[in-house]
N, C-alpha and C positions, 0 to 999 in steps of 0.2 A: 193563796191567802195573803193579804197585805200585812205589813208588820204592825200596824196600829189599828187594825179593824176593831170597831166597837169602843175605842177609847175616846174620852171627852177631854179636850185640851183648851186651855186659855193661854194666849201668847200676848204679853204686853208690848207696847211700842211696835205693833205689827202692821201699821198702815204703810210702812216703807222699810227699805234697808234689810238688815239681817232678820228682823222680826217678820217681815213680809215673806221672805223666802222660807222661814221655818213654818209659818202658817200654811203656805202652799205645799211644802213638803209633807207636813203632817196630813193634810187633806188627801194628797195623792196616795198616802199609805193607809187610808181608811178611817182616820180620826174625824170626829166632828170638832170644829174649831171655833172658838170665840176670839175674834180679832178685836183686841182692846187697845184703844189709843185715844189721845186727846183730839186727834184729827178724825172726827166721825166720818166725814166725807171720804177720806182716804181709806178708812177701815171698810166702809161700804163697798168701795171699789174692789178691795181684796176679796170680800165676801162674794161679790158678783163673779169674779174670776173663778173662785172655788165652785160656786153653784153651776156655772157654765160647764165646768168639767165633771159635773155629776156628784160633787161633794155636798156636804151639809155644813153650813157656817152661819154665824151671827156676828153682828158688829155691836160693840158696846163702848160708849164714850166714858173715859175714865182718866181722871187725874190721879196717877198712882202715888203721888205724895200727899193726897188728901184721904185721911182715914175713913171718913164717912162715904166718900165716893168709892173707895176700894171695897168696903164691906157691902155696899149696895150693889155694886157691879158684879162682884163675885157671886152674891146670892142670886142675882138675876140670871147669870150664866148657868149656875147649878139648877135653877128651876126650869129654865128653857131647854137645856141640853140633857137634863137627867142626872146631873152630878158633875164632878171634876176628878179626872184621873191624872192629868198632867198640867203642871204650871211651868211656863217658861217666863222667867223674870228677865226681860230683855231691855226694856226702855232705859235710856241713859242720856246724859248730857256731858259736855266738856267745857272747861274754862282754861284758857292759856294765860298764865301770868307768873312772874317770879314770886316765890313765897313771900319775900319781903314787901312786895307791893300788892299782895292779895287781900282784898277787903273781906272782912268776916262774913258779910252778906253773901258774897259769891261762894265762899267756902261752904256755908250752910246750904245754899241752893243746890250745889252739886251733890253734897252728901244726902240731901233730902230725896233727890230723884234717883241717885245711883245706889244708895244703901238703905235709907229708911224705907223706901218704897218696896225694896225686896223683902224686908221684914213684914210690912203690912200685907203684901199680896200672899206671902208664905203663910202667915198666921191665918188669914181668911180661908185660903184653899186647904190648908192642913186640917182645919176644923171639919170641913166637908169630907175630906178623905178619911178621917178617923170615924166619922159617923157612918160613912158608907160601908166601911169594913172590908174593902177590897184592895187596899194598898194604894200606891200612887207613886208619882215621880215629880220631883222638883228640880228644875234645871235653871241655873243662873248663867247668864251670858256675861262673863267677866271680860278679861282682856289679857294680853301678854303683860299688861301692867298690873295684873293680879300677882305676878311673880317677879317682876322687874320694876325698876323706877326709871323715869325719864325726867329731865328738867322741865320746869314750867307747868307741871300737871299735879300739883300737890293734892288737891281734893279728889281728883279722879283716881290717882294712884292709891290714895288711902281707902277710898270707897271700894275699889276693885280688889284690893287685898282683903278688905273686910268680907267680901262675898265668900271667899274660901273658908274663913272662920265660921260664917253663918251656915254654909253647906255642911261642914263637919258637925256642927251642933244639930242641925236637922237630921243628918244621917243617924246620929246617936239617939235622939228623941223619937224619930220616926220609925226606927227599926221594928219596935214592938208592934207597930200598926202596918208593917209591910211597905213603908214609904222610903224611897231612896232619894238621895240628893247629891247632885254633882255640879261641877262648874266647867263650862267651855270657855277657853281663853284664846280668842282669836288674836292674830297679829293685825296689822293695818288692813282694814277692809275699805274699799273706795265707796264709802257712803257719804251723805251730806255732812255728817258730823266730822268725818276725816277731811273732806274737801274744805270745810271752814277752817280747820287747823293749819292748812298749808300756808296761806298768806299771813296768819297770825304768827306762826313760828318763824316765817321768813323775816318779819319785822323784828321780832325779839332776838333772833340769832344773827341778823345781818347777812342772810343768805338770799339767793334767788329761790323762787318757788320750785324750780326744777331741782336745785340743790337740796332743798328740804326733802323732796321725794327720794332722791337717790342716796343722799348722804346721811339722812336722819331716819326716814321711815323704812327704807328697804336695804340699807347698807348691810345689816346683819343677817339678811335672808340668804339662803343657799343659791337662789336663782334670780334674785332681783325682781320678784313678782309679788303683787298684792294677793293676800288671801281674799277669797270671794265669799259673798253671802251664801252662795250655793254650797261651798265647802262647809261652812258652819252649819247650815241646815242639815246636811247629810250626817254630821256628827250628832246633832240634836236628835235625829230620828234613831240613830244607833243607841244613844243613851236612853231615850224614852221607851224603846222596844226591848231593852235588856231584861231578861226574864227573872233575875234574882237579886238578892241583896249582896251578892258577891262584888258588885260594882256600885259602891256608894261611898260618899265622903271624899271623892276624888276630883282632881282637876286635870284637864287635858288641854295642852297648848296646841293650837292650830295656826301655825305662823310661818310656814315655809322655812323652818329652821331658825327663825329669829331668836328663839329661846329653846334650848334643849335640856330636858330634865333627866 
């Protein structure tokens, strides 16, 4: 028996990167998966990969910072899949700039996608979980920056710290309904988001791109290695499959020792 047999999951930002690997991992473990992303074409490609492997999936176009789109998208998923048991709030963006030079518009944009959207998707999915009466799991993809700070990332660090507070709140309010909430905090994963940061940080810090990788991103790891999307997906399956409220309101850092709690 697979670990997520019969579960119905929605994964945001899952057309690529970490979200894609989580969607594929959930499907391999028996879950029906909604691949939610602004990139509908990319989402449909992930769905095709899942269905070729014998799984069940659907694509849904969703701007997770738009309240109406989130409500409509979540309702569509619940109607087509038969409910929602697992939410993975994964989609996120980054902006590199010193705080003193950071425009308010860029601050608000990052907070909208990285934190406000987590609230919107949680609220929409939690309503379905409560009505269904069979519990559920809410997973937030935070970052090592949920527990640490790095220069040049003010809105990202703030948003990722906020996810831990939100998870603890959902753990408290969701417990009576059998809903758990936890945060996965990856170190640097070589996704397009991280690839874009390398030249940006090189310019701001006066380093070469290779120095950014070795001296900024991987210096504090125990082995000089990037975390992989597959690493994060395996932890997501573990959290989603955990059988009780014993594991709720927690954060787990997956970073090759970049941060040790």
